[in-house]
Wavefront OBJ file of the C-alpha trace (Angstrom):
o trace
v 14.350 -11.777 -9.509
v 15.294 -8.465 -8.613
v 16.094 -6.095 -11.523
v 17.052 -2.343 -11.442
v 18.249 0.338 -14.003
v 15.054 0.228 -16.276
v 12.636 2.979 -16.535
v 9.771 0.378 -16.062
v 11.109 -0.673 -12.535
v 8.509 -0.924 -9.847
v 10.235 -0.129 -6.515
v 8.410 -1.970 -3.722
v 9.374 -0.291 -0.502
v 8.599 -2.482 2.638
v 8.916 -0.584 6.196
v 9.352 -2.967 9.037
v 9.905 -3.074 12.607
v 10.524 -6.605 14.356
v 8.713 -8.485 11.657
v 10.863 -11.592 11.783
v 7.844 -13.811 11.430
v 6.469 -12.150 8.510
v 9.288 -10.136 6.339
v 10.468 -13.071 4.190
v 6.818 -13.640 3.126
v 6.491 -10.033 1.943
v 9.864 -10.035 0.377
v 9.116 -13.123 -1.570
v 5.636 -12.101 -2.734
v 7.358 -8.801 -4.151
v 10.151 -10.908 -5.897
v 8.074 -13.666 -7.091
v 7.218 -12.428 -10.702
v 8.025 -13.513 -14.116
v 11.318 -12.872 -15.320
v 10.381 -10.024 -17.632
v 8.804 -7.952 -14.650
v 11.359 -5.412 -13.459
v 11.088 -5.292 -9.715
v 13.277 -3.497 -7.001
v 12.584 -4.438 -3.401
v 13.606 -2.080 -0.580
v 13.342 -3.077 3.021
v 13.665 -0.148 5.478
v 14.056 -1.257 8.827
v 13.243 0.800 11.998
v 15.923 -0.641 14.256
v 14.505 -4.065 14.719
v 15.668 -6.226 17.730
v 14.741 -9.432 16.213
v 15.837 -11.255 13.220
v 14.095 -9.032 10.753
v 17.131 -7.476 9.011
v 19.420 -10.626 8.364
v 15.997 -12.400 6.976
v 15.632 -9.751 4.681
v 19.206 -9.634 3.589
v 18.983 -13.321 2.523
v 17.200 -12.295 -0.452
v 19.715 -10.029 -1.848
v 17.674 -6.949 -1.725
v 18.481 -3.384 -0.565
v 18.106 -3.182 3.224
v 18.151 0.292 4.908
v 17.677 1.340 8.401
v 16.586 4.429 10.273
v 14.756 5.607 13.390
v 11.257 3.960 13.896
v 8.885 5.993 11.880
v 6.761 4.465 9.136
v 6.362 7.782 7.553
v 10.192 8.438 7.705
v 10.921 4.849 6.783
v 8.831 4.921 3.487
v 10.122 8.240 2.653
v 13.604 6.966 2.895
v 12.964 3.997 0.750
v 11.563 6.446 -1.788
v 14.539 8.346 -1.866
v 16.813 5.285 -2.661
v 14.111 3.756 -5.289
v 15.368 3.637 -8.847
v 11.798 2.835 -10.276
v 9.405 5.225 -11.723
v 6.710 3.693 -9.871
v 6.868 3.227 -6.061
v 4.587 0.480 -4.395
v 4.486 0.838 -0.331
v 3.844 -2.658 1.191
v 3.132 -3.246 4.837
v 5.512 -5.912 6.254
v 2.542 -8.203 7.210
v 1.092 -8.347 3.656
v 1.899 -10.122 0.511
v 1.111 -9.105 -2.959
v -0.794 -11.394 -5.388
v 0.708 -13.254 -8.319
v 1.830 -11.315 -11.394
v 0.953 -7.953 -9.473
v 3.028 -6.025 -11.782
v 1.112 -6.904 -15.022
v -2.016 -6.278 -13.009
v -0.897 -2.742 -12.219
v 0.143 -2.027 -15.580
v -2.983 -3.314 -17.200
v -5.172 -1.379 -14.809
v -3.222 1.845 -15.388
v -3.298 1.645 -19.210
v -7.019 1.124 -19.205
v -7.570 4.610 -17.418
v -7.718 7.730 -19.768
v -5.543 9.848 -18.835
v -3.203 7.290 -17.499
v -3.762 7.058 -13.777
v -0.682 7.943 -11.767
v -1.693 6.559 -8.571
v -3.601 3.563 -7.260
v -3.961 0.525 -4.880
v -5.356 -3.012 -4.789
v -9.020 -2.720 -4.430
v -9.387 -4.820 -1.200
v -7.829 -7.275 1.169
v -8.117 -10.598 2.541
v -6.922 -12.328 5.779
v -4.472 -15.303 5.410
v -6.955 -17.163 7.790
v -10.213 -18.011 5.586
v -13.417 -17.721 6.944
v -16.447 -15.294 7.194
v -14.179 -12.537 8.731
v -12.003 -12.527 5.720
v -15.025 -12.483 3.362
v -16.712 -9.623 5.373
v -13.508 -7.729 5.189
v -13.012 -7.952 1.500
v -16.690 -6.811 0.820
v -16.437 -3.654 3.219
v -13.025 -2.673 1.971
v -13.897 -3.128 -1.622
v -17.049 -1.010 -0.842
v -14.900 1.763 0.359
v -12.442 1.712 -2.372
v -14.808 1.598 -5.062
v -17.366 4.026 -3.689
v -15.225 6.730 -1.965
v -11.904 6.190 -4.050
v -10.202 5.848 -0.441
v -7.983 2.961 -0.068
v -5.647 2.600 2.946
v -1.858 1.598 3.216
v -2.493 -2.115 3.671
v -4.041 -2.109 0.315
v -0.383 -1.311 -1.319
v -0.612 2.082 -2.447
v 1.405 2.734 -5.695
v 2.284 6.190 -7.062
v 4.489 7.593 -9.556
v 7.836 8.767 -8.045
v 7.713 11.970 -9.500
v 4.194 12.701 -8.196
v 5.215 11.204 -4.828
v 7.843 13.898 -4.641
v 5.889 16.752 -6.059
v 3.336 16.426 -3.098
v 5.784 16.084 -0.325
v 5.873 12.226 0.180
v 4.640 11.058 3.517
v 4.239 13.892 6.153
v 5.788 13.150 9.381
v 2.973 12.103 11.670
v 2.488 9.255 14.262
v -0.690 7.674 12.741
v -2.634 8.068 9.492
v 0.234 8.815 6.965
v -1.324 6.791 4.550
v -4.757 8.559 4.985
v -3.169 11.950 4.792
v -1.204 11.029 1.330
v -4.654 9.517 -0.038
v -6.331 12.730 0.941
v -3.838 14.767 -1.282
v -3.520 12.086 -4.046
v -7.306 12.281 -4.368
v -7.584 15.976 -5.239
v -5.930 14.831 -8.500
v -8.178 12.375 -9.472
v -9.469 8.906 -8.161
v -7.183 6.014 -7.757
v -6.621 2.992 -10.241
v -7.787 -0.048 -8.403
v -6.371 -3.428 -9.140
v -9.249 -6.100 -8.438
v -6.890 -8.845 -7.023
v -6.627 -8.834 -3.241
v -3.820 -8.131 -1.105
v -3.264 -10.781 1.580
v -2.835 -9.717 5.167
v -2.227 -11.019 8.400
v -4.989 -11.844 10.581
v -3.309 -11.195 13.897
v -4.569 -7.682 14.360
v -8.005 -8.545 13.624
v -7.769 -11.900 15.986
v -6.179 -9.689 18.588
v -8.699 -6.787 18.814
v -11.690 -8.439 17.061
v -12.969 -8.032 13.692
v -15.446 -5.116 14.502
v -13.101 -2.946 16.930
v -10.208 -3.256 14.352
v -12.513 -2.169 11.433
v -13.997 0.920 13.463
v -10.356 1.928 14.187
v -9.322 1.505 10.600
v -12.278 3.952 9.626
v -11.070 6.520 12.089
v -13.732 5.905 14.646
v -11.828 5.474 17.700
v -7.889 5.315 17.246
v -7.098 8.296 15.170
v -6.180 11.686 17.083
v -7.681 14.897 16.091
v -7.601 16.486 13.675
v -6.940 13.587 11.497
v -9.769 11.324 12.837
v -12.187 14.142 12.066
v -10.905 14.657 8.655
v -11.365 11.111 7.894
v -14.559 10.780 9.375
v -15.784 13.752 7.253
v -14.380 12.423 3.924
v -16.154 9.059 4.606
v -19.382 10.967 5.217
v -19.022 12.935 1.971
v -17.878 10.848 -0.929
v -16.274 12.712 -3.699
v -17.943 13.709 -6.880
v -16.367 13.753 -10.246
v -17.338 15.741 -13.144
v -17.712 14.308 -16.845
v -14.157 15.491 -17.696
v -12.494 14.408 -14.462
v -9.894 11.377 -14.401
v -11.295 8.057 -13.408
v -9.375 4.911 -12.379
v -9.999 1.666 -13.932
v -9.970 -1.863 -12.851
v -8.735 -5.005 -14.269
v -10.196 -8.571 -13.945
v -8.630 -10.936 -11.373
l 1 2 3 4 5 6 7 8 9 10 11 12 13 14 15 16 17 18 19 20 21 22 23 24 25 26 27 28 29 30 31 32 33 34 35 36 37 38 39 40 41 42 43 44 45 46 47 48 49 50 51 52 53 54 55 56 57 58 59 60 61 62 63 64 65 66 67 68 69 70 71 72 73 74 75 76 77 78 79 80 81 82 83 84 85 86 87 88 89 90 91 92 93 94 95 96 97 98 99 100 101 102 103 104 105 106 107 108 109 110 111 112 113 114 115 116 117 118 119 120 121 122 123 124 125 126 127 128 129 130 131 132 133 134 135 136 137 138 139 140 141 142 143 144 145 146 147 148 149 150 151 152 153 154 155 156 157 158 159 160 161 162 163 164 165 166 167 168 169 170 171 172 173 174 175 176 177 178 179 180 181 182 183 184 185 186 187 188 189 190 191 192 193 194 195 196 197 198 199 200 201 202 203 204 205 206 207 208 209 210 211 212 213 214 215 216 217 218 219 220 221 222 223 224 225 226 227 228 229 230 231 232 233 234 235 236 237 238 239 240 241 242 243 244 245 246 247 248 249 250
């Protein structure tokens, strides 16, 4: 069910490019909520040449289009969103059941109420030791460093997102840059349920190389790679009066 027009709406923004094999699963996971959950789903396509757009439109959701750039696509989706809370979902990822309730419960337990967050970890859609390893390492990074990545479905209040300038125009690491700015305002609220992500990238490049690339060890260009490595090497410290994100059980 796709509901709009309420102050309690969660707007799920899904940027995509040639994701015909995955887009419906992402959309269905966003829409598959109890009837009382207020959800708006916006797919922003980067001029796909496959059947991504017609497959997304089948579900009666808003589908926008612009030149391919994940930063631009997510900013465009945010501009058209009606919800007070934005959630950015990668097209090859799926949200867990009752994710809206989990987010609300997690945020309500933080004091003061946390204005941004993400899901604590991810799991591959192919079970095995690689998925278990990935879950553990991502959970460690998110919990200790307060540093979720974009594939963990970052959510943020729309007015806060706008006030910090949204996603910056950059070819890589737009999620890292956003989190760097959000962390200055306090750590994230971390929802314990995992996001499910496609194993295709890990299968193509290998688990350890992909993990290293995600940590900024090989792929990101300077200065962003150096910035991320510095952040990973120097976890944030928070005083007694600082805001802390809370977690909800899965």
